[in-house]
N, C-alpha and C positions, 0 to 999 in steps of 0.2 A: 413622340417617343410613344411606343407601344408598351402596355404593360405585359410583363411576362405571367403567364397563368400556371400554377401548379396542377398537374391532375389529381384526381380525388385519391387515387393510390397512394401517391407520395404524401399528401396531407396525412392519411391513416398512418401509414408507415411512421411519419414524424410523430405523431401524437402517441403511438404505441410506444416508441421508443422513449419518449419523456415520460410516460407513466412508469415504463420498467425501471429507468434511471432514477425517478422519486422513489420508488419502491425499494430499490437497492440502496439508496442513501438513508432511508429511514431504518430499514434493516441494519445497517451499519451503526448507526446512532443508538438502536435498540440492542444490540449485540456488546457494545462497548463497556468496560468495566465501570461500574459507579462510584468507586472510591480508589484511592491510591493502593490500598491494601489487596484489594482484589487485581490491580495491575501489576503489583509486584510478584503476587502468586502466579499469575500467568507468566510472566517473564521468566521466574523461576523454574516453572515447570517446562517450559520450552528449552531451557539452556541445559538441562538435565538430559545426558544420553546422545548429545550431538558429537562425541568422538573427539572434542577439541582440547579435554581436561588438561592432558600432557603438553601440549604444545607450548613452545616458549620460543622466543625470538631472541635469547641472549646471544646467539652466534651471529647476529646479524650486525655487523661492525662497519659503518662509514667513516672510520678515522682516517683512511688512506685516500679517500676521494677528494680530489681538489676541482673546484668549479670555478677556477680563474680565468 
């Protein structure tokens, strides 16, 4: 059997992508909220103004559906 050899460009590209991914993971952990209160504030601020306050699904009735 012969060994397959990767070119130096592919090796450099793969190492660069690994480094970029590691930086992205580190930034994700760094920017995460540190406690539950901060997380609740973020969720509350994201839910304001999304335009779904008046939506209700009371009219959705599946009583007449039969799946027999």
